C-alpha positions in Angstrom: -64.6 56.4 17.0 -63.9 59.9 15.9 -62.7 60.8 19.4 -59.7 58.5 18.9 -58.5 61.0 16.3 -58.3 63.8 18.9 -57.2 61.9 22.0 -53.8 62.8 23.4 -50.9 60.3 23.6 -51.2 60.6 27.4 -54.8 59.4 27.2 -54.2 56.8 24.6 -51.2 55.3 26.3 -53.3 54.3 29.3 -55.7 52.4 27.1 -52.9 50.8 25.1 -51.0 49.7 28.2 -54.2 48.3 29.7 -54.8 46.3 26.5 -58.2 48.2 26.1 -57.1 49.7 22.8 -55.2 48.0 20.0 -52.4 50.0 18.3 -53.6 48.4 15.0 -57.1 49.7 15.5 -55.8 53.2 16.4 -53.4 53.2 13.4 -56.1 52.0 11.0 -58.4 54.7 12.2 -55.9 57.4 11.6 -54.8 56.0 8.2 -58.4 56.1 7.1 -58.8 59.7 8.1 -55.6 60.6 6.3 -56.9 58.9 3.1 -60.2 60.7 3.4 -59.2 64.2 4.6 -55.6 64.8 3.6 -56.2 65.2 -0.1 -57.8 68.5 1.0 -55.3 69.5 3.7 -52.0 68.2 2.2 -50.4 67.6 5.6 -48.4 64.6 4.4 -45.9 64.4 1.5 -45.4 60.6 1.9 -48.0 58.7 3.8 -46.7 55.3 4.9 -49.7 53.1 5.5 -48.0 49.7 4.9 -45.1 50.5 7.2 -47.4 52.0 9.9 -49.6 48.9 10.0 -46.5 46.7 10.2 -45.2 48.7 13.1 -48.6 48.7 14.7 -48.9 44.9 14.5 -45.4 44.5 16.0 -46.4 46.9 18.9 -49.6 45.0 19.5 -47.8 41.6 19.6 -45.2 42.9 22.0 -47.8 44.5 24.3 -50.0 41.4 24.3 -46.9 39.4 25.4 -46.3 41.8 28.3 -43.5 43.7 26.6 -44.9 47.2 27.0 -42.0 49.6 26.8 -43.4 53.0 27.7 -45.9 55.8 27.0 -45.1 56.1 23.3 -45.5 52.4 22.6 -48.2 52.1 19.9 -48.6 55.9 19.5 -49.0 57.2 15.9 -46.5 59.9 14.9 -46.0 62.2 12.0 -42.3 62.9 11.0 -41.5 66.3 9.4 -39.9 65.6 6.0 -36.6 67.2 6.8 -35.8 64.4 9.2 -33.8 61.6 7.5 -35.7 58.3 7.4 -33.8 55.2 6.3 -34.9 53.9 2.9 -37.8 56.3 2.9 -38.0 59.4 0.7 -37.0 62.6 2.5 -37.6 65.7 0.4 -37.1 68.6 2.8 -40.2 70.0 1.0 -38.0 70.8 -2.0 -37.8 69.9 -5.7 -34.0 69.7 -5.2 -34.4 66.6 -2.9 -37.6 65.2 -4.3 -36.0 61.7 -4.9 -33.6 61.7 -2.0 -33.7 58.4 0.0 -31.3 58.4 3.1 -29.3 55.4 4.0 -29.8 56.1 7.7 -32.4 57.8 9.9 -31.9 60.9 12.0 -30.9 60.3 15.6 -34.2 61.6 16.9 -36.2 59.4 14.5 -34.3 56.4 15.8 -35.1 57.3 19.4 -38.8 57.8 18.7 -39.1 54.6 16.8 -37.2 52.7 19.5 -39.8 54.1 22.0 -42.5 52.3 20.1 -44.1 55.0 18.0 -45.9 54.2 14.7 -44.7 56.3 11.8 -47.8 57.4 9.8 -45.8 59.2 7.2 -43.5 62.1 6.3 -45.2 65.4 6.8 -45.4 68.4 4.5 -43.5 71.6 5.2 -42.6 75.0 3.8 -39.8 74.3 1.3 -36.4 73.8 2.9 -37.8 74.8 6.3 -37.3 78.4 5.3 -40.7 80.0 5.2 -43.6 80.9 7.5 -46.8 80.2 5.5 -46.9 76.5 4.5 -47.2 77.1 0.8 -45.4 74.5 -1.2 -45.6 74.6 -5.1 -43.9 71.1 -5.3 -45.9 68.9 -2.9 -49.1 70.9 -2.4 -49.8 73.8 -0.1 -50.9 72.7 3.4 -54.2 74.2 4.5 -55.4 75.3 7.9 -57.9 72.8 9.2 -59.9 75.6 10.9 -60.5 77.2 7.5 -58.8 75.9 4.4 -58.5 79.3 2.8 -56.1 80.3 5.5 -52.4 79.3 6.0 -51.3 76.8 8.7 -48.0 78.6 9.2 -44.5 77.2 8.5 -42.3 75.6 8.2 -43.7 72.7 10.3 -47.3 73.4 9.0 -47.9 69.8 7.9 -47.4 68.6 11.5 -49.5 71.2 13.2 -52.3 70.8 10.6 -52.3 67.1 11.1 -52.6 67.6 14.9 -55.4 70.1 14.5 -57.4 67.8 12.2 -56.8 64.5 14.0 -54.5 63.0 11.3 -51.6 62.3 13.8 -51.4 61.9 17.6 -48.0 63.6 17.9 -45.6 65.1 15.5 -42.0 66.3 15.1 -40.9 69.8 14.1 -37.9 71.9 13.6 -37.5 75.6 14.6 -34.8 77.9 13.0 -36.7 81.2 13.3 -40.1 80.1 14.5 -41.0 77.0 12.5 -42.5 75.1 15.4 -44.1 78.0 17.3 -45.6 79.9 14.4 -47.6 77.1 12.9 -48.6 76.0 16.5 -50.1 79.4 16.9 -51.9 79.4 13.6 -53.3 75.9 14.1 -54.1 76.0 17.8 -51.8 73.3 19.1 -48.8 73.1 21.4 -45.1 73.2 20.3 -41.8 73.3 22.2 -38.7 74.8 20.8 -36.1 73.3 23.2 -32.8 74.8 24.3 -30.3 74.8 21.4 -28.4 71.4 21.5 -30.8 69.6 23.9 -32.3 67.5 21.0 -30.0 66.2 18.3 -30.3 67.6 14.9 -28.0 64.9 13.4 -29.7 63.6 10.2 -31.9 66.6 9.8 -31.5 68.9 6.7 -29.8 72.1 7.9 -31.4 75.5 7.4 -29.1 77.7 9.5 -26.7 75.6 11.6 -26.3 77.9 14.6 -30.1 78.3 15.0 -31.6 74.9 13.9 -33.5 73.1 16.7 -35.6 70.0 16.7 -38.6 69.6 19.0 -42.0 68.0 19.7 -45.5 69.2 18.7 -48.8 67.8 20.2 -52.3 68.6 21.3 -51.3 68.7 25.0 -48.4 69.8 27.2 -48.1 66.4 28.8 -47.5 64.8 25.4 -44.7 67.3 24.8 -43.1 66.3 28.0 -43.3 62.6 27.2 -41.8 63.2 23.7 -39.0 65.3 25.1 -38.1 62.5 27.5 -37.2 60.4 24.4 -36.0 63.1 22.1 -33.5 64.9 24.4 -30.0 63.7 25.2 -26.4 63.9 24.1 -25.5 62.7 20.6 -21.8 62.5 19.7 -22.7 62.9 16.0 -24.1 66.4 16.6 -21.4 68.9 17.3 -23.8 71.2 19.1 -25.2 68.5 21.3 -25.3 69.2 25.1 -23.9 66.9 27.7 -26.8 66.8 30.2 -28.2 64.2 32.6 -31.5 62.5 31.6 -34.5 64.2 33.0 -38.1 63.4 33.7 -39.8 66.3 32.0 -43.3 65.4 33.3 -42.4 65.4 37.0 -43.4 69.0 37.8 -46.4 69.2 35.5 -49.0 69.6 38.2 -47.2 72.2 40.3 -49.2 75.1 38.9 -47.8 78.7 38.5 -48.5 80.4 41.8 -45.7 82.8 42.6 -44.0 82.4 39.2 -42.6 85.7 38.0 -43.4 86.4 34.4 -41.7 89.3 32.6 -43.4 90.8 29.5 -40.9 92.7 27.4 -42.4 95.9 26.1 -41.0 94.8 22.7 -43.7 92.1 22.5 -46.5 94.6 23.1 -45.7 96.8 20.1 -47.2 96.6 16.6 -49.8 93.9 17.5 -53.0 93.3 15.4 -55.9 94.4 17.5 -57.2 90.9 17.9 -53.8 89.6 19.1 -53.6 92.5 21.6 -57.0 91.8 23.0 -56.4 88.0 23.3 -53.0 88.6 24.9 -54.4 91.1 27.4 -57.1 88.5 28.3 -54.4 85.8 28.7 -52.5 88.1 31.1 -55.5 88.5 33.3 -56.0 84.7 33.5 -52.4 84.2 34.3 -52.7 86.6 37.2 -55.8 84.7 38.5 -53.6 81.5 38.4 -51.2 83.2 40.8 -48.5 84.3 38.5 -46.8 87.7 39.1 -46.7 89.7 35.9 -44.6 92.7 35.2 -43.6 94.7 32.1 -39.9 94.9 31.5 -37.6 96.5 28.9 -35.0 94.6 26.9 -33.5 97.1 24.5 -31.4 94.5 22.8 -34.5 92.9 21.3 -34.6 95.7 18.8 -31.7 94.1 16.9 -33.7 90.8 16.4 -34.7 91.5 12.9 -31.2 92.5 11.8 -29.4 89.7 13.6 -32.0 87.1 12.7 -32.3 87.9 9.0 -28.5 88.1 8.5 -27.8 84.9 10.4 -30.6 82.8 8.8 -30.1 83.9 5.2 -26.3 84.0 5.5 -26.0 80.4 6.9 -28.7 79.0 4.6 -27.1 80.5 1.5 -23.8 78.9 2.6 -25.4 75.4 2.7 -27.2 76.0 -0.6 -24.3 78.0 -2.4 -23.6 75.3 -5.0 -27.2 74.6 -5.8 -28.1 78.3 -6.0 -25.6 78.5 -8.9 -26.3 75.3 -10.7 -30.0 74.5 -9.9 -31.6 77.9 -9.1 -34.7 77.1 -11.0 -35.4 74.2 -8.6 -36.1 76.7 -5.8 -39.5 78.4 -5.6 -39.3 82.2 -6.1 -39.8 83.1 -2.4 -37.1 80.8 -1.1 -34.7 81.7 -3.9 -35.1 85.4 -3.1 -34.6 84.7 0.6 -31.5 82.7 0.1 -29.9 84.9 -2.5 -30.2 87.8 -0.1 -28.0 85.7 2.2 -25.5 85.2 -0.6 -25.1 88.9 -0.8 -24.3 89.1 3.0 -20.7 90.2 3.6 -18.5 89.0 6.5 -18.6 92.3 8.5 -22.4 92.3 8.5 -22.5 88.6 9.6 -20.1 89.3 12.4 -22.1 92.3 13.5 -25.2 90.0 13.7 -23.3 87.6 15.9 -22.1 90.4 18.2 -25.8 91.5 18.5 -26.7 87.9 19.4 -24.1 87.9 22.1 -25.5 91.1 23.6 -29.0 89.6 23.4 -27.9 86.5 25.3 -26.4 88.7 28.0 -29.6 90.8 28.2 -31.7 87.6 28.5 -29.5 86.4 31.4 -29.9 89.7 33.1 -33.7 89.6 32.6 -33.8 86.1 34.1 -32.2 87.4 37.3 -35.4 89.3 37.9 -38.1 87.0 36.4 -38.6 83.3 35.9 -40.2 83.4 32.5 -40.7 85.8 29.6 -44.0 86.0 27.8 -45.2 87.5 24.5 -47.5 86.7 21.6 -46.0 84.1 19.3 -46.6 86.3 16.3 -48.0 89.9 16.1 -50.5 89.1 13.4 -53.7 87.1 13.0 -53.5 84.2 10.5 -53.7 85.5 6.9 -55.8 84.0 4.2 -53.7 82.7 1.2 -53.1 85.4 -1.4 -52.8 84.9 -5.2 -49.6 86.9 -4.9 -48.1 84.2 -2.7 -44.4 84.9 -3.3 -44.8 88.5 -2.1 -47.0 87.3 0.8 -44.5 84.7 1.9 -41.7 87.2 2.2 -44.0 89.7 3.9 -45.2 87.2 6.6 -41.5 86.3 7.3 -40.7 90.0 7.7 -43.7 90.5 10.1 -43.3 87.4 12.2 -39.5 86.8 12.4 -38.9 89.7 14.9 -41.2 87.9 17.4 -39.9 84.4 17.0 -36.2 84.6 16.2 -35.0 86.1 19.5 -35.4 82.6 21.0 -33.3 81.1 18.3 -30.6 83.8 18.5 -30.2 83.3 22.2 -30.6 79.5 22.1 -33.2 79.6 24.8 -36.3 77.4 25.0 -39.9 78.5 24.3 -43.3 76.8 24.6 -46.0 77.9 22.2 -49.5 77.6 23.5 -53.0 78.6 22.2 -54.6 81.7 23.7 -58.0 81.5 22.0 -59.7 82.4 18.7 -59.6 85.7 16.9 -62.6 87.4 15.4 -62.2 85.4 12.2 -62.6 82.1 14.2 -58.9 81.2 13.8 -56.5 80.2 16.6 -53.9 82.6 17.9 -51.0 81.8 20.3 -48.5 83.1 22.8 -45.0 81.8 23.8 -43.5 81.3 27.3 -39.8 81.8 27.0 -37.4 80.3 29.5 -33.7 80.5 30.5 -31.4 77.8 29.1 -32.5 74.3 30.1 -35.7 75.5 31.8 -37.9 73.1 29.9 -39.4 71.6 33.1 -40.5 75.0 34.3 -41.9 75.9 30.9 -43.9 72.7 30.7 -45.1 73.1 34.3 -46.4 76.6 33.5 -47.8 75.4 30.1 -49.8 72.7 31.8 -51.4 75.1 34.2 -52.3 77.3 31.3 -53.7 74.4 29.3 -56.0 73.5 32.2 -57.8 76.9 31.6 -59.0 75.4 28.3 -57.7 78.3 26.1 -59.3 77.0 23.0 -62.7 77.6 24.5 -62.1 81.4 24.5 -63.3 83.1 21.3 -63.7 86.7 20.4 -66.7 85.7 18.3 -68.7 84.6 21.3 
């Protein structure tokens, strides 16, 4: 039975469609694991066992009556707790919103439930989706399933920890300056930060409006493709939503990567922990064997990433939180309060300079994509840290170390796929990110699938 916990949605959907697996049986199995294991991992803030079983029974009845609606029908999902869920507590991982119950669900939640998913619960996250470690003094700090003394990453650490421990089949995340990709790297799972505006953020708590992106997280690339089919699409309620045609994101998954031109910005080769550098060099050799053409490139504009990213994130976050920072400042944990107050001190000329740097970076990316199909770099430059007793200082330090590697994708609005690249010498996962041009999700998923088939989680520096 344990294998059910770690099967992908792609695998489970075949069994469910063929009436060889009951959605109720699957859901009961995962709920039992959550009850047993999650008191240690803290991947959920609000488990929803009664609702999940109700939805599972409805799915089973419909499927038995021949009303199967697609590959997510009967598939258990975890929803990050910054997605509004109608009549269900939605905390944003924060004391400020600890009793908030929305009157309507986020557009993306509605789409995923309409596709037949079973909502296991609302998942833990770094407070206000504004941190990179997964510590949460209000709802319990999420632990890394590979070693509970280490962080799972943030802010979508509840989702990635649940995937790595078999406490959800698929999960939703958000990514403002790396919040899908960073925890995917630390937990050894797959995560897609889509093109800005491809997936509606209506009904999701904002962190920084011009950067916020919603996306799928899973244990396989094919699951990401299935999820994106349902999550993507125009939403008139989201002012940033893109008018695009519906797409079948799985159609090119098996095309491989022979002849694909991959550019590796020199920026992503600097300042790496030795384990990350070794794992990344090993990954590059495998990509060459798969038929990809790799070349090192220079994008000088990436050097402004930390300045532009920090100014934009903190400036926009402090604008949303301006009132509460003045009236309820004690309801913020110390690391987030420090981060947001830095934004409150941002002046207009500095913010405008950050936006000008973004524009130049967008132009530089477009120029780079004239020469290569994809960019590639480690997701973050460091191996996963153990939790420190000085957690406030550590949280701010991890953001400072990792933001320069993840935020360029947010600043430019481009998509990126986070994939595992093996285990470091401590036995913890590490990851890399394929970065594409705007709306190149199909190509990213195609390349990611070819990479996944090399079984990257079997490569360990310990062996």
